[in-house]
N, C-alpha and C positions, 0 to 999 in steps of 0.2 A: 645241401652246397657243393660244387661242380669241382671237381678235380682240375689242377693245373695239365696234367695230360690231356684230360676230353677237351677242355677249353684249348689250348693250341690246337690240336686238331681238327676241332669243328673250328676255328679262323683260320683254316692254312685250306680248308673244303670252301669255303664262304670267300677264301682269294679265287680260289679256278673259277667259282661261281659269278663272281663278280668279273673276272678279266672275258669272260666265255658269253657273257649276260644272260645268266640261266639260273639265276638266284632262286625265283617262283619254281621253276621247273625241279632244281633239286631240291629245294624244299620240299615239293611235295614228294618225291621220291624217297626223302627222307622219312616223310610221315608214314608212307607205303612199309619202308622196313620198320618202322618203330613197331607199326601194327600188327604186321607178320610177328615180330619178336615174340610182343604181346599174346598173341595167339594160338605159338607154334613156340613154348618156352623151351621145348626141343633141340630147335634150333641152335639155340645160345649155348646150351650143354654139348652140341655137336662141336660147336667153334670154340670153346672152352678146353675141350677134351686134350691133355695131352699125351692118348696114344694114338689119335689119327696125326696123321701126317698133314704139313702147311700144304702141300699140293693136291692130296684130295682134299682139304678146305677149300683151296682158292677154285678147283676143278665144281666141288660144289656151288660157291659163290657165282659163277661163271653157266652151272644149269641154271640157278633157281632167278638171278638177279638178271642175267645176261642179254636176256628180250626184251625186259621191261625199263631195266636200268638204263643211263647213256654212260655211256663207257667212262667218263671222268668216274661218276658213282662208283662203275664195277673195279676199276685201278685202284680207288680210293678201298675199298674195302680188302682186297687182297692186300694192298698196302697194309694195312693195320694187320693181317694174317702174318705179315711177312717182317714187323716188329713187333712181333706179339703183344698188339695193344686189341686184339678183338675182344677182348674182355670189357673193353669203356665204350664198345658200342651203344649200347643203350643214351648212356651219358652225352658220348660224344653229338648221337643221333636230336637228344635236347638241347642240347647248349648250341648249334648248329639252327636248331627251330626257333628257339630266340634270338640267334644273332641275324636270321632270314628276317625276323620279323620288323626288328632294329631297323635293316636296311630295306627292308620296303615300307617302312611307316605304319608300320600294323602293331596295334594292340593287342595282347589277351586279357581275355576275362574271362570268371569261373563263375557261373549262376550255381549255388548249391540249393538244393529243393528236396523235399522230401519223395515226391514222385518225379519222373521222369516228363519234362516240359514238351509241350507239344508244339511242332515246328513252327507253326503261328505265334504263339507265346514267345518261342527263342528270338524269332524274328524281331517281335516287337520291343522286348529288350535291348537288342540290337540297336534297333532304331533310335532307343533312346539313348542310348550312349553314345553311338556316334555323333548324335547332335550335341550331348553334352561336351563331347573330349574333342569335336572337328576331325577324328581320325580312323580310320577303318578299323572294326573292331572283329574278332575271330573272337568266338564265344564257344564257351564250355558246359555242358550239364552234369555237375557229378551230384551224387546222393546222398542226404545227410538227414537219418532219421531223428537225431537228436533235436533237431529244428522245427518239430511237432508241425509244425504249417509256415507259409510263406517263404520267403528267399533269402538267400544270404549272395552279395556281390564282391567277388576280389577282383580289384583290376588296377595295378600300377600303385602297389604295395599299401591299396585305400580297400578297407572293408563297409559299404553299405549294408544294413543288415535288418531287415524289416522282417524278420521270422518271430513266430510266437512263441520261442525258446527265449530270444531277446527281449520282447515285450514283458514276459514273465519274470525275469530275471531284475528288470528295472521295477518291475512293481514289489518284486521284493526287496530291492534296497529300500525303496521307499516306506513300505510299512516297518522295517527293521530299523528304519530311523526316527519312525514314530510319525511320521507328516499323514498329511492327505496328499491323494491322489487327484 
C-alpha cells in the first residue's frame, strides 16, 4: 500500500503534467527513472546518504537527468531532495505511473508464466484483453515457477488462472471430497 506522502507528491506531479499536457511524456520519464533506480540501486543509496549534501545530490540529478528529462521532472527530483523526501522516490514514481494510466484510460495487467513469453504471445494476450475490456492494456510478464505450466493473468483486482498448478489444486479438492472428476 502506498504512503500518503508518496500519494501526495504523485498527485502534485500529475497535476503539473495535466496542466502542461505532458501526462504521457512524464509517465515515460517516470518509468525510465524507475528502471534506472532498479538497475542501479546504488543511486538510491547515494540520494539517501546523509553525509552527502543536498547541493551535491541536486548536481547529480542535473547531471544524470538534465538532458533526458523535461525541466519539470528535474525540478521535481530536486524538490524531493530539498524536502528530504527523495527516499520515497520509487513509491512516488509507482503511484504516479498508476495515476497517469488512470488519466490516460490505460489498464495494467500482469501475465504470470513459468518462462518468459515471446512478444507474439504477449501481443495475442494483449489483444484479447483489449477486446474483452474495450480499453488500452499495458501488459507485463512476471515469472512464477510455481505455476508449472500455463499462465495466470492479474488485472483490475481480478485473476484469471489457467495454470497447471491451479488445475492440480482443483483436482486435489475433488479427490479429497471423494467426487469424480
